[in-house]
N, C-alpha and C positions, 0 to 999 in steps of 0.2 A: 504494500500500500504506500503510495507517494505521501510526502509530508503534508501536502495540501489536502489530500483525501483523508488523511488521518485527523487533521484538524477539523474538517467538516464533520467527520464521524463523531468527534468529541462534542461538537456543538449540537448535533442531533441527539446524542445520548443525554447531554445536559438538558436540552429542551424537553425530551421525553420524560426524564426523571421529575422535572418540575411540573410537567403536565399531570402526572399521576398524583403527586403530593398535593398540588393545588386543585385538582379535581375534587379531592377530599376536603381540603381546607376552605376553598372559596365557596363550595356548596354548603359547607358547615356554616360559614359566616353569613351566607345569604338567607339561610333558614333559621339561624340561631335564635333571633329575637322572637320569631313566630312560634318556635318550639317552646321557648322559655315562657312566653305568655300563657301557653297551655299548661305549664308546670306550676305557675305561681299560686295555684289554689292548693298546692301540696306543701311539703316542708321545704321545698326549694325556693329560695328568694333571691336568685341572681338576676342580673340584667345583661343582655347581650351587648348593648351599647357600652355599659361600664366595663365589661370584659375586654372589648376591643380597645377602649380607651387605655386600659392597663397594658394590654399587649403593645400598643404603639408607643406608649410612654416609656415602657421598659426598653422596647426596641430602639427608640431614639437614643437613650442614654447608653445602651450597650454598644452602639456603633463607635463609641470612643475607644473601646477596647477590642472590638472585633478584628481589626487588622493585626493586632498583636497575637490574638488567638490563632488566626489563619497562618501567621508567620511561623508559629511554633508547631502547630499540629499538621499543617498542610491543607489545601483546599478540599481534597477528596474526602479525607476523614472528617473534616469540619462539616461538610455537607451531609455526610452519612449520620453523624451524631445529631445534627440539627433535625434531620428528617424523623428520627426516633421521637423527638420531643413534639413534633407536629402530630405524629400518630397518637401519642399519649393524650394530647389535648382533645383530639376528636373522640377518643375512647371514653373520655369523661362523660359524654352525653349518653352513653349506653345506660349508665346508672348514675344520674346526676346528683351531686352533693355540692352545696354552695361553697364550702371551704376548698374542695378539690378543684372546682371550676375556676376560682380566682387564683389559686396556687398555680394551676396549669397555665393560666394566662400570663403569670410572671415568667415562668420558665420558657414559654414559647416566644416571649418577647426577646429574651436573650438569644435563643436559638435562631430566631429570624434574622437578627443582626449578623450573626456568624454566617448563616446560610447565604444571604445576599451579598456580603462582602466576598465570600469565596466564589460565588457565581460570577461577580464582576471580574474578579481575577482570572477565573477560568476562561471567560469569554474573551478577555483581552489577550491572554497568552496564546489562544488559538486563532487569533486574527492579526491582520496587519492593516495599514491604511487603505489598501485596496479591497479588503474583504470585511471590514468592520461593519459597514452598512448592511451588507448581505447577511452576515452572521447575526447581527442584532435583530433583523427582520425574521429570520428563520427561528431563532430562539423565542422571540415574542409570539410568533404564530403558534408554535408548539405549546408554549406556556399557556396561552389563552384558550387553547382547545379545551382546557380543563373546565372552563365555564360551560361549554356545550354538553359534555357527557354527563356530569353530575346533575345538572339542572334538567336534562332530558328525562332522567329517571324520576326526579321530583315531580315533573309535570304530569307524567303518566300515573305515578304511584299515588299522588295526592289529588287527582282529578275528582271533583265533586265533593270533596271533604271540607267541612267547616271546622272540624276539631281533629287534632292530631293525637291519636291514641298512643298508649305506651308501647304496644306492639309495633305500630308504624315507626315510632321513633327509634326503637332498638334495631329494627331491621335495617333502617337507613344508615345508622351510625356504625354498626358492625361492618357493613359493606364499605363505608368510607374509610374506616380504620385499616382494613385490609388493602384497599387501593393505595393509601398513603405509604404503607410498608413496602409495597411493590416498587413504588417510585424511589424509596430510600435505598433499596438494594441495588437498583440500576446504577447508582453513582460509582459502583466498583468497576463498571465497564469502561469508564473514562480512562484513556491511556495518557500517561505522563509524556510531556514534550521534552525532547533532548535539548540541552543548552547549546545553542549554535553561536553564542557570543564569543568574540575573540578574548584572549586572556586580558584581564584588567578592565574590560568593559562591564559596566554595572547595569543591571536590570532588576528592579525590585520584584517584578512579577516572577522572574526566574529564580530569584533568591528565595522567594516564598515556596516555590515548588521544589527547590533543591533539598537534598537529603543531607543533613548534618547531624552527626551523633554527638556533637559537642553541646552540652547544656549552655555553656557560655556563649557560643555562637547563636543559639536559639534565643537566648535572653537579649543579646545585642540586636538581633533582627526584630524582636518584639518591641524593644525600646525605639528603634529606628522607625518602625512602622507607626508607632504612636506619635512620634515627633513629626513625621511627614504629614499625618492627618491634621495636626494642629496648624502646621505651617500652610498647608494647602487651603485650610478653611478660611484663611485671611487673604487669599489672593483675589484679585479683581474678578477673574473669570468665574471662580467658584461662588463668590458672593452674588454675582449677577445671575448665574444659573440657579442659585438657591431660591430665587423668587419663582422661577418656572417649576422647580421641584416642589416648592410649597404648594403650588396649585395642584400638582398631580396627587399630593397627599390629601387635599380637601376633596377632590373629585373621586379619588379612590374610595374614600369613606362613603361618599354619596351613592355611587353606583353599586358598591359591594355590600352595603348594609342598609342604608337609609331608604333607597328607592324600592327595593324589594319589600321592605316593611310597609311603605306607603301603599303599594299595590295590594298587599294582603289585608290592609285595613279598610279598603273601600268597599262598603257593603253593596253599593250599586253594581258591582261586578257579579253579584249573585253567588252561586255555589262554586264558581270558578276562581274566586279570589285567591285561594291558597295555591291551586295548581298554576295560576298565572305568575306566581313568584318564580317557579321553575322555568316557565316559558320566557319570562323577562331575562333570567340568567342565561338562557340559551341564546337569545338575540344579542345580549351584551357580548357573549363569546363569539358569535358570528361576526360582529363588528370588529372585535379584536383580531380575529383570524384574518379577515379580509384586509384590514389595515396592515398587520404585520407581514402577511404574505406579499401584498402588493408593494409595499415600500422596500421589502427585502429584494424582490425580483427586479424592481426598477432602479435600485440604488446605483448600479453601474451606468445606467443611461441618464441619470439625473444631472443635468448640466447647471442646475440652479442652486445646488446645495440643499440644506435642510430646512431653510426658512419657509418655502412654500408648503411643506408638509405640516409644519407647526401652524401656519396660517389656516390651512384646511382644518386642523384640529380645533382651533378656537372658534371658527365659524360654525362648524358642526355642533360643538358644545353649546354655543349661544342659541342656536336654533332649538336644540333639545330642551334647554332650560326654559325658553319662551313657551314651548308647547306644554311642558310639565306644569309650569305656572298656571296655564289656562285649564289644564285637564285634571289636576289633582287637588283635592281639598287641602286647605292650609294646615289643618290639624292632623293630617295623615301620619306624619312621622311620630307623633306622640299620642296617637289614639289609644283608647283602652282596649281590653281584650274583645269587647263587643264590636269593635270597629267604629267607623264613622259613616253617618248618612249625609254629611255635608256635601255641597258641590262647590266648585270654583267658579270659573267664568263660562263653563260649558258642562254639559252632563258628562261625567267620566266615561271615556271611550276606550275600550280594550285595545283596539287597533292602534290608536295614537300612543297609548302607554307602551305597547311593545315596540312600536317604531322608535320611540324615544330611547328605549333600551339599546337598540342597534346603534343609534347615533352616539350614545354615551360610550359604548365600546369602541366605535370607530375613532372618535375623538381622542380617547385615552391612548389608543395604539399610536396615533400620530405623535403625541407628546413623548411617550416612553421610548419608542424606537429611536427617535432623534436624540433624546437625552443619553441613551445608552451609546449611540453612535458617536456623539460629540465628546463624551467623557472618555471613551476608548481611544478616540483619535488624539485628544489633547493630552491625556495622561497615560499613554501606553507604557511608560516606565514606572508609574506610580498608581497602578490600577486599583490595588486593594484600598489604600487610603482614600482615593477619589470616590470610589463607589461606596465606601463607608460613610463619607460625608453626604453623598447623595441620599442614601437611605436614612441617615440621621435626620436630615431636614424633612424628607418626605414623611417619615414615621411620626415625628413630633407634631407635624401639622395634622396628620390623620388622627392622632390621639386627641388633639384639641377639638377636631371636628366631631369625633365620636362622643366627646364629653358634652359639647353644646347641642348635639342631636337629641339629647334627653329633654331639652328645654325649648329649643328654637322652633318656631313655626316654619313651614316650608319656604315661604317667601324670603325670610331672612337668610336661610341656608343658601338659597339660589343667588341672592344678592352678593353674599360674601364670595362665592365662587366666581361670579362675573367680574368683580373688582380685581381680585387676585389674579385671575386668568388673563385679564387685559394687560396688567403690568408684567406678568410672567412672560407673555408673548414678546413684549418689547425688549425685555432684558435678554431673552434667548436670541433675538435678532442681532443684538449688539455683539454678543459673544461669537455668533456664527460669522458675522462680517469680519471680525478680527481673525478668526480661524482661517477664513478664505484668503485673507491678505497674507497670513503667515505661510500658508501652503503655496501661494503664488510666488512668494519670495524664495521658497525652496525649489522653485521650478518643477513642482509636481503637477500632476494632472488632477485638478479639483473634481472634474466630472466623474472620477472613478470612486469617489468616497460613497 
């Protein structure tokens, strides 16, 4: 197998592993609040929004140490251990207990930081400036296929149900736990890259992948990774991209947790309201897959860089927010177990609701594929710290969004995303223009990114 084929194989395995793990986790997140609402008449008194807020809060803080963990343990083992914690979190729903639910939320927050830092490192090590766009698209399309499969099951299994029974819950979460474990085991199929650098040439990504039996060397790499994270966090490019990243955290919370809850709370959808949660997740996944696949395939023929894709993303999201504002009752995110009979500016329409799900997924893929691409391009030699900062900002904003989702009406949640999304698009443009200028100065072919 040629080196390029080997790298593409690694990207496909990486994407497939994440697809299985997040088929389980994202489906879990999409239905968690609905399942918990049906549990709160028992001894269980947890909140799906609060759990996600804990996860992303711990996630954000843990990104400060995750480059050091990956430097010591290596990306492959880091991703495997993290996958185990994802599986344990999902398994808690088989027999829920409030203390176990919130404890697992803390541990998965730590695991998520390590998982995504190792993922960014693995993506960068297996790419170059000519393939980073393609590989980001391929990985993203495979990852977001997870939204399709899990939610397709939810749609058919819960069709016509207004109450989720104990048997229904256990069946779903046992299946999701097994699926997550399958993805975790797949990480062992990723093949390590040989170091092709000349002697004396440094590459932090290869250093992280390198095998060193010296504890002193591992500690030195860990400290160096932490110091690089701090230094990178104060560079102009990272600070500008942090606004864009903050927006992805807010809209991640909205489409992965809040919007499904809104759909499930609208009584005017009749006995389809619960199964529509699954259908919404399917169409979010379709939007993600279409976007990731399209931008991955077109990356080599894109003469205009990343900005048009990001512009498409914000326009698509603004259209979806406008339609959601007109279609969904304002109190849908915080409706009680009985749901809401309120209407917005139109009678709630199922087709419009599902179309908005597709737009949310498509717009999200626009932003995330281009953020992965530009980070891998700008920080090819500092990939672990750069991706750790990316996930730090994204996760802390997601945590904040999950917290205020307990209290804010729909209109205020949409307004926050519109404002942050507008400024995030502008700051991304600024960084991309500088990246284009730097690449032109190196006499590289910008259209190949």
